[in-house]
VMD Tcl script that draws the C-alpha trace (Angstrom):
set ca {
  {-1.63 -21.36 -4.22}
  {-0.17 -17.84 -4.46}
  {2.48 -17.24 -7.12}
  {5.02 -16.35 -4.42}
  {4.44 -19.74 -2.77}
  {4.97 -21.50 -6.09}
  {8.18 -19.56 -6.71}
  {9.54 -20.61 -3.34}
  {8.75 -24.26 -4.09}
  {10.49 -23.99 -7.46}
  {13.56 -22.46 -5.80}
  {13.55 -25.19 -3.16}
  {13.46 -27.86 -5.85}
  {16.28 -26.13 -7.75}
  {18.45 -26.01 -4.64}
  {18.26 -29.82 -4.52}
  {18.20 -30.73 -8.21}
  {19.82 -27.65 -9.87}
  {17.41 -27.77 -12.84}
  {13.66 -28.02 -13.39}
  {11.62 -28.46 -16.55}
  {8.23 -26.97 -17.36}
  {6.77 -30.47 -17.05}
  {8.36 -30.83 -13.60}
  {6.77 -27.56 -12.48}
  {3.36 -28.63 -13.80}
  {3.58 -32.01 -12.05}
  {5.07 -30.81 -8.75}
  {2.77 -27.79 -8.31}
  {-0.27 -29.11 -10.21}
  {-0.50 -26.09 -12.48}
  {-1.00 -25.50 -16.19}
  {1.83 -24.92 -18.68}
  {0.80 -21.25 -18.95}
  {1.08 -20.80 -15.19}
  {4.44 -22.59 -15.15}
  {5.75 -20.33 -17.91}
  {4.59 -17.19 -16.06}
  {6.41 -18.37 -12.95}
  {9.57 -19.00 -15.00}
  {9.35 -15.52 -16.54}
  {9.03 -13.94 -13.08}
  {12.09 -15.79 -11.75}
  {14.16 -15.00 -14.85}
  {13.18 -11.31 -14.62}
  {14.29 -11.28 -10.99}
  {17.64 -12.70 -12.08}
  {17.62 -15.66 -9.69}
  {17.41 -18.42 -12.33}
  {18.56 -18.86 -15.90}
  {16.32 -20.15 -18.65}
  {17.25 -23.48 -20.24}
  {15.75 -25.46 -23.07}
  {12.47 -26.63 -21.58}
  {12.86 -25.13 -18.12}
  {15.13 -23.30 -15.68}
  {18.39 -23.86 -13.80}
  {20.28 -22.24 -10.96}
  {22.84 -19.54 -11.63}
  {26.18 -19.80 -9.91}
  {25.46 -17.29 -7.16}
  {23.62 -19.29 -4.50}
  {23.63 -16.30 -2.17}
  {21.32 -14.44 -4.54}
  {18.81 -17.30 -4.33}
  {18.71 -17.23 -0.54}
  {18.35 -13.45 -0.52}
  {15.51 -13.58 -3.03}
  {13.69 -16.27 -1.04}
  {13.85 -14.18 2.12}
  {12.65 -11.07 0.30}
  {9.84 -12.96 -1.38}
  {8.56 -14.27 1.95}
  {8.81 -10.85 3.63}
  {7.11 -8.94 0.81}
  {4.32 -11.50 0.44}
  {3.54 -11.42 4.16}
  {3.47 -7.62 4.16}
  {1.14 -7.46 1.18}
  {-1.25 -9.96 2.72}
  {-1.43 -7.95 5.94}
  {-2.07 -4.75 3.99}
  {-4.63 -6.48 1.77}
  {-6.53 -7.91 4.72}
  {-6.72 -4.54 6.46}
  {-7.67 -2.63 3.31}
  {-10.42 -5.10 2.37}
  {-12.11 -4.41 5.71}
  {-12.89 -0.89 4.46}
  {-15.17 -2.22 1.71}
  {-18.85 -2.24 2.69}
  {-21.73 -4.25 1.24}
  {-23.27 -2.86 -1.98}
  {-20.39 -0.48 -2.70}
  {-18.73 0.11 -6.06}
  {-14.95 -0.17 -5.81}
  {-12.21 0.34 -8.38}
  {-9.26 -2.03 -8.04}
  {-6.04 -0.87 -9.68}
  {-3.38 -3.09 -11.25}
  {-0.94 -3.89 -8.43}
  {0.18 -6.98 -6.55}
  {-0.80 -5.28 -3.28}
  {-4.24 -4.35 -4.65}
  {-4.49 -7.98 -5.76}
  {-4.02 -8.92 -2.10}
  {-6.99 -6.65 -1.30}
  {-9.13 -8.45 -3.89}
  {-8.24 -11.82 -2.36}
  {-9.54 -10.67 1.04}
  {-12.83 -8.99 0.11}
  {-15.64 -10.26 2.33}
  {-18.27 -7.59 1.56}
  {-21.34 -8.79 -0.34}
  {-23.14 -7.46 -3.40}
  {-20.36 -5.11 -4.42}
  {-19.42 -4.05 -7.93}
  {-15.68 -4.39 -8.57}
  {-14.23 -2.37 -11.46}
  {-10.76 -3.28 -12.73}
  {-8.44 -3.59 -15.71}
  {-6.27 -6.20 -14.00}
  {-6.41 -9.66 -15.56}
  {-5.31 -11.31 -12.31}
  {-7.97 -9.55 -10.22}
  {-10.64 -10.55 -12.73}
  {-9.49 -14.14 -12.28}
  {-9.57 -13.87 -8.48}
  {-13.10 -12.43 -8.37}
  {-14.61 -14.41 -11.25}
  {-15.57 -17.27 -8.93}
  {-17.58 -15.00 -6.63}
  {-21.32 -15.21 -7.28}
  {-22.13 -12.57 -4.66}
  {-20.54 -9.67 -6.54}
  {-20.32 -8.15 -10.00}
  {-17.09 -7.59 -11.91}
  {-16.91 -4.79 -14.46}
  {-13.86 -5.07 -16.72}
  {-12.37 -1.90 -18.19}
  {-11.72 -3.14 -21.71}
  {-8.77 -2.28 -23.91}
  {-5.66 -3.81 -25.43}
  {-4.06 -6.71 -23.57}
  {-0.61 -6.08 -22.08}
  {0.40 -9.69 -21.47}
  {3.61 -8.94 -19.56}
  {2.00 -6.58 -17.05}
  {-1.27 -8.57 -16.90}
  {-3.54 -5.61 -17.65}
  {-5.78 -3.98 -20.22}
  {-4.71 -0.57 -21.49}
  {-5.47 2.13 -24.03}
  {-7.75 5.19 -24.36}
  {-10.87 3.06 -23.90}
  {-9.89 2.35 -20.28}
  {-9.97 6.07 -19.41}
  {-13.12 6.59 -21.51}
  {-14.93 3.90 -19.52}
  {-13.69 5.31 -16.22}
  {-15.21 8.70 -17.11}
  {-18.63 7.01 -17.25}
  {-18.32 5.62 -13.71}
  {-18.63 6.76 -10.11}
  {-17.14 4.62 -7.33}
  {-17.40 4.71 -3.55}
  {-13.77 3.69 -3.10}
  {-10.65 3.11 -5.18}
  {-7.62 1.06 -4.19}
  {-4.40 1.89 -5.99}
  {-0.79 0.81 -5.64}
  {2.42 2.74 -6.23}
  {5.82 1.90 -7.63}
  {7.44 4.53 -5.42}
  {6.36 7.06 -2.79}
  {8.32 10.26 -2.31}
  {7.64 13.44 -0.35}
  {5.92 15.06 -3.35}
  {3.63 12.20 -4.37}
  {3.18 8.71 -5.77}
  {5.33 7.59 -8.70}
  {4.86 5.11 -11.56}
  {7.09 3.87 -14.38}
  {4.66 4.47 -17.27}
  {2.95 7.73 -18.25}
  {-0.23 5.95 -19.37}
  {-0.44 4.16 -16.01}
  {-0.19 7.46 -14.14}
  {-2.99 8.89 -16.29}
  {-5.24 5.90 -15.54}
  {-4.60 6.19 -11.80}
  {-5.40 9.90 -11.90}
  {-8.72 9.18 -13.60}
  {-9.46 6.39 -11.11}
  {-8.91 8.90 -8.31}
  {-11.13 11.51 -9.93}
  {-13.98 9.04 -10.30}
  {-13.89 7.82 -6.68}
  {-15.26 9.33 -3.47}
  {-12.40 7.89 -1.44}
  {-8.93 6.88 -2.64}
  {-6.93 4.35 -0.63}
  {-3.26 3.75 -1.46}
  {-1.88 0.35 -0.45}
  {1.91 0.08 -0.41}
  {4.54 -1.83 1.57}
  {7.60 -0.13 3.09}
  {9.85 -0.89 0.08}
  {7.97 1.74 -1.95}
  {9.38 4.49 0.28}
  {12.89 3.48 -0.80}
  {12.10 3.24 -4.53}
  {12.20 5.74 -7.38}
  {10.16 6.06 -10.53}
  {9.25 8.61 -13.20}
  {5.62 9.77 -13.47}
  {3.94 11.46 -10.52}
  {0.46 11.46 -9.01}
  {-0.06 14.24 -6.48}
  {-1.02 13.43 -2.89}
  {-4.06 15.69 -3.31}
  {-5.86 12.72 -4.86}
  {-5.25 10.47 -1.82}
  {-7.42 10.03 1.30}
  {-5.85 7.04 3.09}
  {-2.46 5.31 2.97}
  {-2.24 1.75 4.28}
  {1.26 0.38 4.80}
  {3.10 -2.14 6.95}
  {5.89 -0.15 8.61}
  {6.68 3.34 9.84}
  {6.36 6.03 7.18}
  {9.55 8.14 6.78}
  {9.24 11.37 8.75}
  {9.55 13.70 5.76}
  {6.72 11.91 3.96}
  {4.58 11.61 7.10}
  {4.84 15.37 7.59}
  {3.46 16.03 4.10}
  {0.65 13.49 4.56}
  {-0.33 15.09 7.86}
  {-0.42 18.53 6.22}
  {-2.76 17.18 3.54}
  {-4.98 15.38 6.09}
  {-4.23 11.97 4.62}
  {-4.91 9.21 7.13}
  {-2.01 6.79 7.67}
  {-2.89 3.26 8.72}
  {0.00 1.00 9.74}
  {-0.75 -2.72 9.96}
  {1.22 -3.43 13.15}
  {-0.28 -0.45 14.95}
  {-3.75 -1.55 13.92}
  {-3.06 -5.04 15.29}
  {-2.08 -3.56 18.66}
  {-5.26 -1.49 18.75}
  {-7.39 -4.55 17.97}
  {-5.74 -6.37 20.86}
  {-6.68 -3.58 23.25}
  {-10.37 -3.68 22.33}
}
mol new
graphics top color blue
foreach p $ca { graphics top sphere $p radius 0.5 }
foreach p [lrange $ca 0 end-1] q [lrange $ca 1 end] { graphics top cylinder $p $q radius 0.2 }
display resetview
C-alpha cells in the first residue's frame, strides 16, 4: 500500500473517531510501528493532525483535512501517471540513476525493463527494488538522513564520478524559467553530478512544481526530457523549446496512444 493511501485511511478514521493511536494504525493498516510513526510524522508536518501521547488527533479546522485529502489524491494520481510514462523509457540492460524524489519513486515502482542496474541514494527506492531478482541495485553510500530518507555526504558524489549511466531520472522542488530549483545546496550538487554522469537526463515533475519556489538552481542545459502531467507555462515552455528539451505531457501521450 502506498504511503498516500495509508494517510487517506488514517484521515478517514480520524474523521469518525477524532483520535488514533500508533497501535490502531498498525492494526488497521497492517504495518510496523516504524511505518506508522513515519506516516504520523508526514501528517504532522503537513499540519493536518496534531500529535498526542501515543498517536494523533484531529485539529479543529476540518476544512484543512478535506483540502489535504483532495490534494493528496490529486498529487498521487499525477505522480503515478508520470512514473508509468517515464519508466517506459528504460530499456533492458541499461544503467539508470534514480534520484531522491517521490515522483522518481513512482518511476521505480513502474520499471518493467529486465537486467538493468539501478543506482540510487534513496532509501525508499532501495526498498522498492530490493525484491527484484531481475535487476541489480547499486547504493550510493554515505551518511543517513533519516528525515529525508536518503544517503548524503561527499562519498555520494565521489561514487557518482566513478559511474556512467544511460539515463538519469531526477525530480525538482521548483521549476522556473531559468532552471530547476532545490532547497539544499548539497542536493543541487548531487543532481548536477548525476546529470554529468548520464547520457540522458529526464526530469519528472507534476504541475505544482511550476508554481513553487526554492533556492539552489540547476541549469536547464543538463536536461534532455521533461515529463509532466499538465500544460507547461508558456514562459518556461519557450525556454525549453530554445534548448531543445523534449516536453512529454501525460494526457497528450494518452491521446496519442489512443490514436495508434
